[in-house]
C-alpha positions in Angstrom: -314.2 -21.2 -166.0 -317.0 -21.7 -168.7 -319.2 -18.9 -169.0 -321.8 -20.5 -171.8 -323.3 -24.0 -172.0 -321.7 -26.3 -174.7 -324.7 -27.6 -176.5 -322.6 -28.1 -179.5 -318.8 -28.2 -180.1 -317.2 -25.9 -183.2 -314.0 -26.0 -185.1 -311.4 -24.2 -183.4 -311.0 -20.8 -185.3 -314.4 -20.9 -186.6 -316.8 -17.9 -186.2 -319.1 -19.8 -184.2 -316.0 -21.3 -182.0 -314.9 -17.8 -181.2 -318.7 -16.4 -180.3 -319.3 -19.1 -177.9 -315.6 -19.0 -176.4 -314.8 -15.2 -176.6 -315.3 -14.4 -172.9 -313.6 -17.6 -172.0 -310.3 -16.4 -174.0 -310.9 -13.1 -172.8 -310.5 -14.5 -169.1 -307.4 -16.6 -170.3 -305.6 -13.0 -171.1 -306.9 -11.5 -167.8 -305.1 -14.0 -166.2 -301.8 -14.0 -167.9 -301.8 -10.4 -167.1 -302.4 -10.9 -163.0 -300.0 -13.4 -163.0 -297.5 -10.9 -164.3 -297.8 -9.2 -160.6 -296.1 -12.2 -159.0 -293.0 -11.8 -160.9 -290.0 -8.4 -160.8 -289.4 -8.5 -164.1 -293.0 -8.1 -165.3 -294.9 -6.2 -162.4 -294.3 -3.1 -163.6 -295.6 -3.8 -167.4 -298.7 -5.7 -165.5 -299.2 -2.4 -163.2 -299.4 -0.5 -166.8 -302.4 -2.7 -167.8 -304.1 -2.7 -164.1 -303.5 1.0 -162.7 -304.1 4.6 -164.0 -300.9 6.2 -164.9 -299.5 10.0 -164.6 -299.6 10.2 -160.9 -297.9 12.8 -159.1 -298.1 13.9 -155.2 -299.5 16.8 -153.8 -298.7 18.3 -150.3 -302.1 19.6 -148.7 -303.8 20.4 -145.8 -304.8 17.0 -145.5 -301.7 15.2 -146.2 -299.8 14.0 -149.2 -302.7 13.2 -152.2 -302.1 11.6 -155.5 -303.4 13.4 -158.3 -303.6 12.2 -162.2 -303.5 13.5 -165.6 -304.4 11.9 -168.6 -301.9 10.8 -171.4 -301.3 7.8 -174.6 -300.7 4.8 -171.6 -304.5 5.6 -170.6 -305.1 3.1 -174.0 -303.5 0.4 -172.2 -305.4 0.5 -169.3 -308.4 0.9 -171.0 -307.7 -2.1 -172.9 -307.7 -4.0 -170.0 -310.8 -2.9 -168.1 -312.2 -3.5 -172.0 -311.7 -7.0 -171.3 -312.7 -6.9 -168.1 -316.1 -5.5 -169.3 -316.4 -8.3 -171.8 -316.1 -11.2 -168.9 -318.6 -8.9 -166.6 -321.3 -9.2 -169.9 -321.0 -13.1 -170.2 -321.3 -13.7 -166.3 -324.4 -11.4 -166.5 -325.9 -12.9 -169.5 -325.2 -16.3 -168.3 -326.0 -16.4 -164.5 -329.0 -13.7 -164.8 -330.2 -13.0 -167.9 -330.6 -16.8 -169.4 -332.1 -17.8 -166.3 -334.7 -15.2 -166.5 -335.5 -15.8 -169.9 -336.3 -19.6 -169.9 -338.9 -18.9 -167.2 -340.6 -15.9 -169.8 -340.8 -17.8 -173.0 -340.1 -14.6 -174.8 -340.4 -14.1 -178.4 -337.4 -13.9 -180.6 -337.1 -9.8 -180.4 -338.3 -9.5 -177.1 -335.6 -11.7 -176.2 -333.0 -9.7 -177.5 -334.5 -6.3 -176.0 -334.9 -8.7 -172.4 -331.2 -8.7 -172.8 -330.3 -5.3 -173.7 -332.2 -4.1 -171.2 -330.7 -6.5 -168.8 -327.5 -5.4 -169.3 -327.6 -1.8 -169.4 -329.7 -1.9 -166.2 -326.7 -3.4 -164.7 -324.3 -0.8 -165.6 -326.6 2.0 -165.6 -327.3 1.2 -161.7 -324.0 0.6 -160.8 -322.4 3.7 -162.9 -325.2 6.0 -161.3 -324.4 5.2 -157.8 -320.6 5.4 -158.5 -321.0 8.9 -159.4 -322.9 10.0 -157.3 -320.6 9.0 -154.6 -318.1 10.8 -156.6 -320.1 13.6 -156.8 -320.7 13.5 -153.1 -317.4 13.3 -151.7 -315.8 15.5 -154.3 -318.4 18.1 -153.5 -319.2 18.9 -156.5 -323.2 18.9 -155.6 -322.8 21.5 -152.5 -321.1 24.0 -154.2 -322.1 24.0 -158.2 -319.4 27.0 -158.8 -316.7 24.4 -158.5 -317.6 23.5 -161.8 -316.1 25.8 -163.8 -313.7 27.4 -160.9 -310.2 27.0 -161.1 -310.1 25.3 -165.0 -308.7 23.7 -166.7 -309.3 20.6 -163.9 -306.1 18.7 -165.6 -305.9 17.3 -161.9 -308.0 14.6 -161.2 -308.1 12.7 -157.8 -308.2 8.5 -158.3 -311.3 7.8 -158.0 -312.8 10.5 -160.9 -310.0 9.2 -163.6 -310.6 5.6 -162.8 -314.2 6.6 -163.3 -313.6 7.9 -166.4 -311.7 5.3 -168.0 -313.9 2.3 -167.1 -316.8 4.1 -168.7 -314.4 4.6 -171.8 -314.3 0.6 -171.5 -317.5 -0.3 -171.1 -318.7 1.7 -174.4 -315.5 0.5 -176.4 -316.7 -3.0 -175.2 -320.5 -2.8 -176.6 -318.8 -2.9 -180.1 -317.6 -6.4 -180.5 -320.8 -7.2 -178.2 -322.8 -6.8 -181.6 -321.0 -9.1 -183.1 -321.1 -11.6 -179.9 -324.9 -11.1 -179.3 -325.5 -11.6 -182.9 -327.9 -8.4 -183.3 -329.9 -8.1 -186.0 -328.7 -6.0 -189.0 -331.7 -3.8 -188.7 -330.8 -3.0 -185.0 -327.0 -2.3 -185.5 -327.2 1.3 -187.0 -329.5 2.4 -184.1 -326.8 1.0 -181.3 -323.6 2.2 -183.4 -325.2 5.4 -183.1 -325.8 5.2 -179.9 -322.5 3.8 -178.6 -321.1 6.7 -180.7 -322.7 9.3 -178.8 -321.7 8.1 -175.5 -317.6 7.7 -176.4 -317.9 10.9 -178.0 -319.1 12.6 -175.1 -317.4 10.9 -172.6 -314.2 10.8 -174.5 -314.7 15.3 -175.4 -314.9 15.7 -171.4 -312.1 13.5 -170.5 -310.1 15.2 -173.1 -310.7 18.9 -172.6 -310.4 18.8 -169.0 -314.6 19.1 -168.2 -314.6 16.1 -166.0 -316.6 17.6 -163.3 -319.3 18.9 -165.6 -319.3 15.3 -167.6 -320.0 13.5 -164.3 -322.9 15.6 -163.1 -324.3 15.1 -166.8 -323.1 11.4 -166.9 -325.0 10.9 -163.8 -328.4 12.7 -165.1 -328.4 10.6 -168.0 -327.8 7.3 -166.6 -330.3 7.9 -163.7 -332.9 8.6 -166.8 -331.6 5.9 -168.8 -331.8 3.0 -165.6 -336.0 4.1 -165.4 -336.6 3.3 -169.1 -335.3 0.2 -168.9 -336.4 -1.0 -165.7 -339.8 0.2 -166.9 -339.2 -2.0 -170.0 -337.9 -5.0 -168.3 -341.2 -5.1 -166.0 -343.6 -4.8 -169.2 -341.6 -8.0 -170.8 -342.5 -9.4 -167.6 -346.4 -8.5 -167.3 -347.6 -6.3 -170.3 -350.4 -4.9 -167.9 -347.5 -3.1 -166.3 -346.8 -0.1 -168.3 -347.1 2.8 -165.7 -343.2 3.3 -165.4 -343.2 4.5 -168.7 -345.4 7.5 -167.5 -342.9 8.0 -164.7 -340.0 7.4 -167.3 -341.5 10.1 -169.6 -341.9 12.8 -167.1 -338.1 12.2 -165.9 -336.6 12.1 -169.2 -337.9 15.6 -170.1 -336.7 17.1 -166.7 -333.4 15.4 -167.4 -333.4 17.4 -171.0 -334.2 21.2 -169.7 -332.0 20.2 -166.9 -329.0 19.2 -168.9 -329.5 22.2 -171.4 -329.2 24.3 -168.2 -326.6 23.2 -166.8 -324.6 23.2 -169.9 -325.5 26.9 -171.0 -324.5 28.5 -167.1 -321.1 26.2 -166.7 -319.7 26.5 -170.3 -321.7 29.5 -171.4 -321.6 31.7 -168.0 -319.1 29.9 -166.1 -316.2 29.9 -168.6 -316.6 33.0 -169.8 -316.0 34.4 -166.8 -312.6 32.6 -165.9 -309.2 34.5 -166.0 -307.5 31.9 -167.8 -308.7 32.3 -171.4 -307.2 30.9 -174.3 -305.7 27.6 -175.9 -302.8 26.2 -174.3 -302.0 22.5 -174.7 -299.2 22.0 -172.5 -301.4 23.4 -169.4 -304.7 21.7 -170.7 -306.6 24.9 -171.3 -309.3 24.9 -174.0 -310.9 27.6 -172.8 -311.8 29.8 -175.9 -315.1 30.8 -177.7 -314.8 29.0 -180.7 -314.7 25.6 -178.2 -317.2 27.0 -175.8 -319.7 26.9 -178.7 -318.9 23.9 -179.9 -319.1 21.9 -176.8 -322.8 23.6 -176.3 -323.5 23.0 -179.9 -322.7 19.4 -179.9 -324.8 19.5 -176.3 -327.7 21.2 -177.4 -328.0 18.8 -180.9 -327.8 15.9 -178.5 -330.6 16.9 -176.4 -332.6 17.7 -179.5 -331.7 14.4 -181.4 -332.9 12.6 -178.3 -336.2 14.6 -177.4 -336.7 13.8 -181.3 -336.4 9.9 -180.2 -338.8 10.4 -177.7 -341.5 12.1 -179.3 -341.6 9.5 -182.0 -341.1 7.0 -179.3 -344.4 8.8 -177.5 -346.4 8.5 -181.0 -345.7 5.1 -182.0 -346.8 3.6 -178.8 -350.0 6.0 -178.9 -350.8 4.6 -182.6 -350.0 0.8 -181.6 -352.7 1.5 -178.4 -355.3 3.1 -180.7 -354.7 0.0 -183.1 -355.2 -2.6 -180.0 -358.4 -1.0 -178.7 -359.7 -0.9 -182.6 -358.9 -4.6 -182.8 -360.2 -5.2 -179.2 -363.9 -3.3 -180.5 -363.8 -5.5 -183.3 -363.6 -8.5 -181.6 -366.5 -7.6 -179.1 -368.9 -6.6 -182.2 -368.3 -10.5 -183.2 -368.6 -12.1 -180.2 -372.3 -10.1 -179.4 -375.0 -12.9 -179.4 -377.2 -12.6 -182.6 -381.1 -11.8 -182.4 -383.7 -15.0 -183.0 -385.9 -14.0 -185.6 -389.8 -14.9 -185.1 -392.4 -16.3 -186.7 -393.9 -13.8 -189.6 -397.2 -12.1 -188.1 -398.4 -11.0 -185.0 -400.3 -11.7 -181.9 -403.8 -10.8 -181.1 -405.9 -12.2 -178.1 -403.2 -14.6 -177.9 -403.7 -15.9 -181.2 -401.1 -15.8 -184.1 -402.3 -13.9 -186.9 -400.6 -14.1 -190.5 -399.7 -11.1 -192.2 -402.9 -11.2 -194.3 -405.3 -11.2 -191.3 -406.1 -15.0 -191.4 -405.0 -17.2 -188.7 -403.4 -20.6 -189.1 -404.8 -23.3 -189.2 -405.7 -25.3 -186.0 -403.9 -28.4 -185.6 -406.0 -31.8 -185.5 -406.1 -34.0 -182.4 -406.0 -37.2 -183.1 -408.3 -39.4 -180.9 -407.2 -41.5 -178.2 
């Protein structure tokens, strides 16, 4: 199964060979793990890669339900879906984005940004729909008090735990993709910071048992980012279509305000009134004043940083717009027709008079 067009062959174990064939190599590893399910000796190890671990069965009025906790074996599951994310990235790039790029004939800088927005659009769309489905089925939207009641939320349903494992796997896969996609050195620090922020917040929500609040905040963040990248894709197809950026700007500011409000409500007020106060690693309780203040500080600093980048982005676009308008005015002035100068003098009774008042000499007419 080949994901890349083989325009040129490279020596084995070379840098270019790894970049060109990394998806095929990873695909072989995934197939090798899946083949392990077919044999009884290796099936247990293969399930360790594929399925979430640490499940317990609990009797409820609706019947027997499997609930999950987290542990070190989750790293193995994240590794497997890390490989899956690399394969899906290559599939989207090869069969969708590369075909569109060949039709648009974009410049090198726009080509890179188009690929980035295309990949993130697919991920944000899938994650937004998935997180919304979980929020509705678990009843977190209909009952906001469930976001902090009965804390710590150490028992997770399968869909919640699997969602967090896939999120961690995706953002971890984005790190080697910077190398495989040959991202420019100027762009690398920005993307590394962006990826680190997601890994920090998702990992903290997962380990501190704040998964319910994290689901809501991730849904809001992904929805906002989806709007931006859709607007950027539309702008690359036709630069006159930039009205979607205004819609995204309004949604971005609303998302920041809602994120801050919900975080203060849940962490600052909700968890402060829960009966289980104190630090207990065995039960997964991290409900202390210091940790609550730390979580709020991290959330507030992140939202402030995002707002600062948003204001900087809007000012830059405004300056570019003003420069473009000034350039258009200069071109318009240059293209105006020049006035044709008339002969010196003035007309009087239909006869041209010179500046000194004398009439020009009449032109002699030759006789026939």
